ZAVOKOL-860237 format. One record per residue (C-alpha): residue number from 1; chain; x, y, z. Coordinates in nm, 3 decimals, decimal comma, always signed. Layout:
N
  nr kette       x       y       z
 NUM     A       X       Y       Z
...
//
This chain:
452
  nr kette       x       y       z
   1     A  +0,909  -1,724  -1,016
   2     A  +0,714  -2,024  -1,148
   3     A  +0,357  -2,057  -1,265
   4     A  +0,134  -2,355  -1,191
   5     A  +0,242  -2,517  -1,520
   6     A  +0,609  -2,484  -1,425
   7     A  +0,690  -2,204  -1,667
   8     A  +0,883  -1,908  -1,535
   9     A  +0,721  -1,566  -1,532
  10     A  +0,958  -1,292  -1,645
  11     A  +0,882  -0,924  -1,644
  12     A  +0,717  -0,680  -1,411
  13     A  +0,416  -0,805  -1,215
  14     A  +0,119  -0,578  -1,153
  15     A  -0,252  -0,597  -1,082
  16     A  -0,498  -0,488  -1,348
  17     A  -0,684  -0,180  -1,229
  18     A  -1,018  -0,297  -1,367
  19     A  -1,020  -0,666  -1,279
  20     A  -0,767  -0,696  -0,996
  21     A  -0,608  -0,993  -1,174
  22     A  -0,234  -1,044  -1,178
  23     A  -0,053  -0,966  -1,501
  24     A  +0,305  -0,944  -1,618
  25     A  +0,405  -0,634  -1,810
  26     A  +0,567  -0,685  -2,149
  27     A  +0,621  -0,456  -2,446
  28     A  +0,728  -0,532  -2,801
  29     A  +0,954  -0,279  -2,973
  30     A  +0,948  -0,292  -3,354
  31     A  +1,148  -0,088  -3,600
  32     A  +0,888  -0,024  -3,873
  33     A  +1,087  +0,209  -4,102
  34     A  +1,450  +0,301  -4,165
  35     A  +1,771  +0,103  -4,223
  36     A  +1,688  -0,139  -3,939
  37     A  +1,325  -0,209  -4,037
  38     A  +1,213  -0,552  -3,919
  39     A  +1,417  -0,545  -3,596
  40     A  +1,207  -0,652  -3,295
  41     A  +1,284  -0,673  -2,925
  42     A  +1,071  -0,790  -2,633
  43     A  +1,091  -0,547  -2,339
  44     A  +1,025  -0,713  -2,004
  45     A  +1,165  -0,497  -1,727
  46     A  +1,437  -0,253  -1,636
  47     A  +1,602  +0,013  -1,849
  48     A  +1,721  -0,021  -2,209
  49     A  +1,944  +0,209  -2,413
  50     A  +1,901  +0,271  -2,787
  51     A  +2,164  +0,417  -3,016
  52     A  +2,435  +0,339  -3,269
  53     A  +2,711  +0,256  -3,021
  54     A  +2,770  -0,116  -2,970
  55     A  +2,722  -0,090  -2,594
  56     A  +2,352  -0,006  -2,630
  57     A  +2,088  -0,270  -2,559
  58     A  +1,933  -0,203  -2,901
  59     A  +2,191  -0,106  -3,164
  60     A  +2,073  +0,084  -3,473
  61     A  +2,268  +0,154  -3,792
  62     A  +2,082  +0,471  -3,896
  63     A  +2,348  +0,748  -3,922
  64     A  +2,090  +1,011  -3,813
  65     A  +2,064  +0,835  -3,476
  66     A  +2,306  +0,944  -3,200
  67     A  +2,554  +0,711  -3,033
  68     A  +2,342  +0,710  -2,716
  69     A  +2,009  +0,836  -2,839
  70     A  +1,724  +0,718  -2,617
  71     A  +1,645  +0,543  -2,291
  72     A  +1,335  +0,332  -2,228
  73     A  +1,233  +0,227  -1,878
  74     A  +0,960  -0,036  -1,827
  75     A  +0,736  +0,033  -1,528
  76     A  +0,409  -0,104  -1,401
  77     A  +0,230  +0,219  -1,492
  78     A  +0,374  +0,224  -1,845
  79     A  +0,700  +0,305  -2,020
  80     A  +0,912  +0,611  -1,963
  81     A  +1,081  +0,728  -2,284
  82     A  +1,367  +0,974  -2,246
  83     A  +1,573  +1,139  -2,518
  84     A  +1,941  +1,157  -2,417
  85     A  +2,010  +1,502  -2,567
  86     A  +2,043  +1,347  -2,911
  87     A  +2,145  +1,557  -3,210
  88     A  +1,833  +1,501  -3,422
  89     A  +1,592  +1,437  -3,137
  90     A  +1,313  +1,187  -3,067
  91     A  +0,953  +1,266  -3,157
  92     A  +0,621  +1,135  -3,030
  93     A  +0,383  +1,255  -3,298
  94     A  +0,477  +1,615  -3,363
  95     A  +0,626  +1,665  -3,017
  96     A  +1,000  +1,652  -2,956
  97     A  +1,060  +1,454  -2,642
  98     A  +1,250  +1,527  -2,330
  99     A  +1,100  +1,259  -2,109
 100     A  +0,745  +1,123  -2,118
 101     A  +0,541  +0,844  -1,957
 102     A  +0,332  +0,646  -2,206
 103     A  +0,070  +0,397  -2,087
 104     A  -0,036  +0,254  -2,422
 105     A  +0,106  +0,224  -2,774
 106     A  +0,382  +0,466  -2,874
 107     A  +0,493  +0,556  -3,228
 108     A  +0,828  +0,733  -3,237
 109     A  +1,052  +0,904  -3,491
 110     A  +1,412  +0,851  -3,383
 111     A  +1,674  +1,060  -3,557
 112     A  +1,569  +1,148  -3,910
 113     A  +1,467  +0,819  -4,072
 114     A  +1,398  +0,550  -3,810
 115     A  +1,042  +0,491  -3,695
 116     A  +0,979  +0,274  -3,391
 117     A  +0,656  +0,136  -3,253
 118     A  +0,632  +0,017  -2,893
 119     A  +0,316  -0,180  -2,810
 120     A  +0,200  -0,342  -2,484
 121     A  +0,184  -0,722  -2,488
 122     A  +0,082  -0,793  -2,128
 123     A  -0,011  -1,146  -2,023
 124     A  -0,227  -1,287  -1,745
 125     A  -0,037  -1,476  -1,477
 126     A  -0,184  -1,810  -1,378
 127     A  -0,211  -1,792  -0,998
 128     A  -0,207  -2,134  -0,831
 129     A  -0,490  -2,199  -0,580
 130     A  -0,393  -2,146  -0,218
 131     A  -0,432  -2,471  -0,025
 132     A  -0,421  -2,360  +0,339
 133     A  -0,601  -2,112  +0,565
 134     A  -0,281  -1,937  +0,672
 135     A  -0,050  -1,702  +0,488
 136     A  +0,226  -1,652  +0,741
 137     A  +0,041  -1,553  +1,060
 138     A  -0,258  -1,417  +0,866
 139     A  -0,567  -1,639  +0,880
 140     A  -0,848  -1,662  +0,628
 141     A  -1,063  -1,955  +0,517
 142     A  -1,314  -1,771  +0,296
 143     A  -1,265  -1,759  -0,081
 144     A  -1,186  -1,384  -0,089
 145     A  -0,905  -1,441  +0,160
 146     A  -0,758  -1,756  +0,004
 147     A  -0,765  -1,580  -0,336
 148     A  -0,581  -1,289  -0,175
 149     A  -0,328  -1,527  -0,017
 150     A  -0,272  -1,694  -0,355
 151     A  -0,201  -1,364  -0,529
 152     A  +0,031  -1,235  -0,256
 153     A  +0,220  -1,564  -0,237
 154     A  +0,282  -1,536  -0,612
 155     A  +0,413  -1,182  -0,575
 156     A  +0,612  -1,241  -0,254
 157     A  +0,931  -1,385  -0,414
 158     A  +0,970  -1,076  -0,635
 159     A  +1,070  -0,722  -0,542
 160     A  +0,738  -0,583  -0,665
 161     A  +0,596  -0,297  -0,459
 162     A  +0,265  -0,387  -0,292
 163     A  -0,017  -0,161  -0,173
 164     A  -0,260  -0,315  +0,079
 165     A  -0,588  -0,127  +0,105
 166     A  -0,852  -0,205  +0,364
 167     A  -1,027  -0,091  +0,678
 168     A  -0,856  -0,064  +1,014
 169     A  -0,815  -0,398  +1,188
 170     A  -0,826  -0,625  +0,881
 171     A  -0,469  -0,755  +0,931
 172     A  -0,273  -0,558  +0,671
 173     A  +0,047  -0,565  +0,876
 174     A  +0,029  -0,944  +0,911
 175     A  -0,009  -0,973  +0,533
 176     A  +0,290  -0,745  +0,476
 177     A  +0,492  -0,953  +0,720
 178     A  +0,394  -1,271  +0,532
 179     A  +0,495  -1,120  +0,197
 180     A  +0,834  -1,034  +0,347
 181     A  +0,871  -1,384  +0,492
 182     A  +0,802  -1,535  +0,149
 183     A  +1,052  -1,313  -0,030
 184     A  +1,420  -1,349  -0,106
 185     A  +1,470  -1,079  +0,160
 186     A  +1,328  -1,293  +0,441
 187     A  +1,662  -1,296  +0,624
 188     A  +1,675  -0,916  +0,613
 189     A  +1,496  -0,671  +0,843
 190     A  +1,122  -0,606  +0,836
 191     A  +1,087  -0,243  +0,944
 192     A  +0,743  -0,104  +1,026
 193     A  +0,673  +0,269  +0,998
 194     A  +0,334  +0,399  +1,112
 195     A  +0,307  +0,723  +0,917
 196     A  +0,007  +0,829  +1,123
 197     A  +0,168  +0,779  +1,464
 198     A  +0,485  +0,987  +1,413
 199     A  +0,449  +1,362  +1,481
 200     A  +0,442  +1,549  +1,151
 201     A  +0,758  +1,749  +1,218
 202     A  +0,952  +1,428  +1,293
 203     A  +0,836  +1,208  +1,005
 204     A  +1,114  +1,316  +0,768
 205     A  +1,387  +1,260  +1,025
 206     A  +1,248  +0,924  +1,138
 207     A  +1,199  +0,791  +0,786
 208     A  +1,498  +0,935  +0,601
 209     A  +1,740  +1,028  +0,881
 210     A  +1,924  +1,358  +0,929
 211     A  +2,271  +1,504  +0,938
 212     A  +2,424  +1,655  +1,249
 213     A  +2,315  +2,018  +1,274
 214     A  +2,043  +1,979  +1,010
 215     A  +1,797  +2,158  +1,239
 216     A  +1,770  +2,287  +1,596
 217     A  +1,822  +1,994  +1,830
 218     A  +1,997  +1,773  +1,574
 219     A  +2,307  +1,726  +1,787
 220     A  +2,405  +1,402  +1,616
 221     A  +2,354  +1,229  +1,282
 222     A  +2,064  +0,984  +1,274
 223     A  +2,004  +0,685  +1,047
 224     A  +1,652  +0,678  +0,910
 225     A  +1,420  +0,379  +0,911
 226     A  +1,469  +0,346  +0,535
 227     A  +1,837  +0,275  +0,605
 228     A  +1,740  +0,038  +0,886
 229     A  +1,543  -0,161  +0,627
 230     A  +1,842  -0,194  +0,394
 231     A  +1,852  -0,551  +0,261
 232     A  +1,495  -0,615  +0,374
 233     A  +1,146  -0,468  +0,358
 234     A  +1,013  -0,128  +0,460
 235     A  +0,644  -0,147  +0,558
 236     A  +0,476  +0,194  +0,546
 237     A  +0,151  +0,168  +0,741
 238     A  -0,111  +0,442  +0,695
 239     A  +0,075  +0,577  +0,392
 240     A  -0,212  +0,820  +0,329
 241     A  -0,090  +1,018  +0,632
 242     A  +0,254  +1,087  +0,481
 243     A  +0,288  +1,466  +0,443
 244     A  +0,279  +1,590  +0,084
 245     A  +0,616  +1,765  +0,112
 246     A  +0,789  +1,437  +0,207
 247     A  +0,639  +1,230  -0,073
 248     A  +0,911  +1,321  -0,329
 249     A  +1,168  +1,167  -0,091
 250     A  +0,975  +0,840  -0,088
 251     A  +0,941  +0,857  -0,466
 252     A  +1,321  +0,880  -0,489
 253     A  +1,351  +0,557  -0,287
 254     A  +1,107  +0,379  -0,518
 255     A  +1,248  +0,507  -0,846
 256     A  +1,620  +0,535  -0,781
 257     A  +1,675  +0,332  -0,463
 258     A  +1,827  +0,641  -0,305
 259     A  +1,783  +0,813  +0,032
 260     A  +1,883  +1,169  +0,110
 261     A  +1,883  +1,242  +0,485
 262     A  +1,766  +1,585  +0,595
 263     A  +2,058  +1,826  +0,583
 264     A  +2,264  +1,614  +0,344
 265     A  +2,340  +1,740  -0,007
 266     A  +2,393  +1,400  -0,166
 267     A  +2,176  +1,089  -0,159
 268     A  +2,311  +0,740  -0,099
 269     A  +2,196  +0,403  -0,229
 270     A  +1,966  +0,174  -0,034
 271     A  +1,848  -0,175  -0,123
 272     A  +1,496  -0,242  +0,002
 273     A  +1,146  -0,343  -0,094
 274     A  +0,849  -0,122  -0,008
 275     A  +0,509  -0,247  +0,103
 276     A  +0,249  +0,015  +0,194
 277     A  -0,092  +0,000  +0,358
 278     A  -0,380  +0,243  +0,399
 279     A  -0,739  +0,261  +0,512
 280     A  -0,792  +0,569  +0,294
 281     A  -0,896  +0,603  -0,068
 282     A  -0,566  +0,715  -0,219
 283     A  -0,726  +0,785  -0,558
 284     A  -0,959  +1,035  -0,389
 285     A  -0,659  +1,195  -0,216
 286     A  -0,485  +1,224  -0,554
 287     A  -0,789  +1,401  -0,701
 288     A  -0,790  +1,648  -0,411
 289     A  -0,419  +1,717  -0,453
 290     A  -0,334  +1,561  -0,116
 291     A  -0,132  +1,270  -0,255
 292     A  +0,105  +1,263  -0,552
 293     A  -0,027  +1,075  -0,852
 294     A  +0,318  +0,950  -0,954
 295     A  +0,378  +0,816  -0,603
 296     A  +0,040  +0,641  -0,606
 297     A  +0,126  +0,459  -0,928
 298     A  +0,467  +0,360  -0,794
 299     A  +0,313  +0,220  -0,474
 300     A  +0,012  +0,051  -0,635
 301     A  +0,204  -0,181  -0,867
 302     A  +0,032  -0,475  -0,702
 303     A  -0,277  -0,319  -0,549
 304     A  -0,503  -0,542  -0,338
 305     A  -0,802  -0,477  -0,113
 306     A  -0,828  -0,674  +0,211
 307     A  -1,199  -0,756  +0,266
 308     A  -1,359  -0,645  +0,595
 309     A  -1,477  -0,906  +0,843
 310     A  -1,844  -0,833  +0,768
 311     A  -1,781  -0,962  +0,413
 312     A  -1,644  -1,293  +0,544
 313     A  -1,849  -1,364  +0,855
 314     A  -1,813  -1,739  +0,806
 315     A  -1,465  -1,699  +0,956
 316     A  -1,590  -1,555  +1,287
 317     A  -1,631  -1,890  +1,473
 318     A  -1,281  -1,992  +1,362
 319     A  -1,134  -1,662  +1,475
 320     A  -1,309  -1,685  +1,812
 321     A  -1,177  -2,036  +1,875
 322     A  -0,830  -1,934  +1,758
 323     A  -0,819  -1,634  +1,994
 324     A  -0,944  -1,843  +2,284
 325     A  -0,674  -2,103  +2,223
 326     A  -0,406  -1,831  +2,202
 327     A  -0,528  -1,691  +2,534
 328     A  -0,517  -2,033  +2,699
 329     A  -0,896  -2,061  +2,728
 330     A  -0,962  -2,322  +2,463
 331     A  -1,184  -2,519  +2,703
 332     A  -1,441  -2,239  +2,732
 333     A  -1,771  -2,312  +2,564
 334     A  -1,963  -2,052  +2,366
 335     A  -2,344  -2,077  +2,379
 336     A  -2,514  -2,075  +2,041
 337     A  -2,707  -1,757  +2,124
 338     A  -2,384  -1,569  +2,191
 339     A  -2,222  -1,696  +1,873
 340     A  -2,530  -1,582  +1,683
 341     A  -2,485  -1,235  +1,831
 342     A  -2,124  -1,231  +1,717
 343     A  -2,227  -1,340  +1,368
 344     A  -2,490  -1,065  +1,345
 345     A  -2,259  -0,782  +1,449
 346     A  -2,103  -0,579  +1,164
 347     A  -1,761  -0,543  +1,331
 348     A  -1,655  -0,194  +1,216
 349     A  -1,321  -0,260  +1,385
 350     A  -1,287  -0,590  +1,199
 351     A  -1,067  -0,875  +1,326
 352     A  -0,894  -0,650  +1,578
 353     A  -1,230  -0,559  +1,733
 354     A  -1,334  -0,924  +1,747
 355     A  -1,014  -1,019  +1,925
 356     A  -1,068  -0,738  +2,177
 357     A  -1,421  -0,867  +2,244
 358     A  -1,295  -1,221  +2,302
 359     A  -1,008  -1,104  +2,523
 360     A  -1,235  -0,874  +2,722
 361     A  -1,490  -1,149  +2,775
 362     A  -1,227  -1,397  +2,888
 363     A  -1,065  -1,142  +3,120
 364     A  -1,396  -1,129  +3,304
 365     A  -1,362  -1,507  +3,353
 366     A  -1,694  -1,574  +3,182
 367     A  -1,807  -1,707  +2,851
 368     A  -2,023  -1,397  +2,801
 369     A  -1,835  -1,293  +2,490
 370     A  -2,068  -1,052  +2,309
 371     A  -2,019  -0,731  +2,114
 372     A  -2,125  -0,544  +2,428
 373     A  -1,799  -0,652  +2,595
 374     A  -1,595  -0,467  +2,335
 375     A  -1,373  -0,204  +2,504
 376     A  -1,395  -0,010  +2,177
 377     A  -1,766  +0,053  +2,241
 378     A  -1,711  +0,303  +2,521
 379     A  -1,948  +0,586  +2,606
 380     A  -1,845  +0,926  +2,735
 381     A  -1,851  +0,812  +3,100
 382     A  -1,561  +0,574  +3,030
 383     A  -1,344  +0,867  +2,929
 384     A  -1,479  +1,132  +3,164
 385     A  -1,201  +1,104  +3,422
 386     A  -0,929  +1,133  +3,154
 387     A  -0,783  +0,795  +3,239
 388     A  -0,731  +0,506  +3,003
 389     A  -0,956  +0,211  +3,097
 390     A  -0,752  -0,048  +3,287
 391     A  -0,827  -0,328  +3,045
 392     A  -0,670  -0,128  +2,761
 393     A  -0,335  -0,098  +2,938
 394     A  -0,258  -0,457  +2,839
 395     A  -0,291  -0,375  +2,469
 396     A  -0,009  -0,251  +2,243
 397     A  +0,012  +0,130  +2,233
 398     A  -0,100  +0,155  +1,871
 399     A  -0,414  -0,055  +1,928
 400     A  -0,508  +0,123  +2,250
 401     A  -0,458  +0,463  +2,090
 402     A  -0,661  +0,366  +1,785
 403     A  -0,949  +0,241  +2,001
 404     A  -0,956  +0,559  +2,210
 405     A  -0,944  +0,781  +1,904
 406     A  -1,227  +0,591  +1,734
 407     A  -1,437  +0,597  +2,052
 408     A  -1,387  +0,973  +2,083
 409     A  -1,465  +1,033  +1,713
 410     A  -1,785  +0,831  +1,728
 411     A  -1,915  +0,992  +2,047
 412     A  -1,812  +1,347  +1,952
 413     A  -1,967  +1,320  +1,607
 414     A  -2,289  +1,164  +1,733
 415     A  -2,347  +1,448  +1,982
 416     A  -2,239  +1,714  +1,733
 417     A  -2,488  +1,597  +1,470
 418     A  -2,765  +1,563  +1,727
 419     A  -2,708  +1,925  +1,829
 420     A  -2,740  +2,039  +1,469
 421     A  -3,024  +1,799  +1,381
 422     A  -2,815  +1,622  +1,119
 423     A  -2,702  +1,937  +0,936
 424     A  -2,349  +1,837  +0,834
 425     A  -2,250  +2,182  +0,705
 426     A  -2,336  +2,352  +1,036
 427     A  -2,170  +2,073  +1,233
 428     A  -1,854  +2,108  +1,027
 429     A  -1,853  +2,486  +1,077
 430     A  -1,884  +2,456  +1,454
 431     A  -1,619  +2,182  +1,479
 432     A  -1,380  +2,362  +1,245
 433     A  -1,334  +2,061  +1,016
 434     A  -1,412  +1,992  +0,653
 435     A  -1,767  +1,868  +0,584
 436     A  -1,626  +1,592  +0,359
 437     A  -1,435  +1,461  +0,660
 438     A  -1,762  +1,443  +0,857
 439     A  -1,921  +1,255  +0,567
 440     A  -1,639  +1,000  +0,581
 441     A  -1,673  +0,957  +0,958
 442     A  -2,051  +0,917  +0,932
 443     A  -1,997  +0,642  +0,678
 444     A  -1,711  +0,486  +0,875
 445     A  -1,911  +0,455  +1,198
 446     A  -2,250  +0,407  +1,032
 447     A  -2,395  +0,697  +1,234
 448     A  -2,762  +0,763  +1,154
 449     A  -2,818  +1,120  +1,043
 450     A  -3,166  +1,249  +1,128
 451     A  -3,250  +1,535  +0,894
 452     A  -3,599  +1,588  +1,039
//
């Protein structure tokens, strides 16, 4: 992978948690005491072995060091240091190590006489400006989007794991598809898994596969979607919905490139890249014990936030014209007053909602494209007969389902809070849901809460 100045970036790419800038992870290992004092090695990626045997990556001459003494693995979240059952042990401070993850500087006693210091030496990666408004099929002309395109295009040729965070409808799947298309795996499969759309009791089987007879109804062996993505990219949409008990299986894929189907006793190797997306705050889920911290760090190697449409409203006229052209209605004119309405709307459903508004308006054979034509803004009468509105039957299942769910959530919550005069605790008790969940929905749909 080349930088703007033509130099090649080596090492493990990641995004800085504080600044969001792209960095490459390096460490410097220095022997500071013992027979091999003065020995230095730059650690860039992968796993290195330390010991006295000549087949180690770092060979020491200290007789108190075992033949295969220690293993060091460079990761985006730090370095994992593992003692390999050595005779005299490895110590971090006063603690004898088994295996430990260190995120900063580490000072080690190896054997009896050798002291090693491992220090981070990370470097900023110069990201070249992005010159077009398209990254694959994803469109964005605002600076936040072209900056995002630039970063993702830099990461795409690597096998770095990417986490895309952002609200529903911001185009995370298109971005994942573009990263795959720009990778060395572009000729391989791009497999999409919607973790929120698969019934909970089937997620494990769908994702990892199962052996014949693994459970009632498993009359044949099934390849999982992880195997289907072998040689390509596995895109895990709505990763925050992945059940906690299945997360160790995904961690195995990320750490060891192994899959163990349900009912099998042995895992097998798989060669794939993982890109994940979520509209949830995974850090908050980690704090509540609903998402594994180690899995979060393995997914969020390159962690980017896709800005909502309300933060880049200057793109709305371009999106409208683009959608009209795609729908074969490029000759339709849009009055200035209507465009002003579109620009003033906050678009909680983001680009997807805007497209639905345009498509709905055009399906009525008028240029009256306003937020009021959005099929997502349905009141209870639209759903009273239990039928899906006809105009939604032309949409993909996932989009139609998402729109109906959001319409129900908004209307249900609005009436519930009105009944309890804005008392969230009482509303949560009646509905049988956690009050924090109601808080999130109130914020998501910008529902006014009258506490009078």
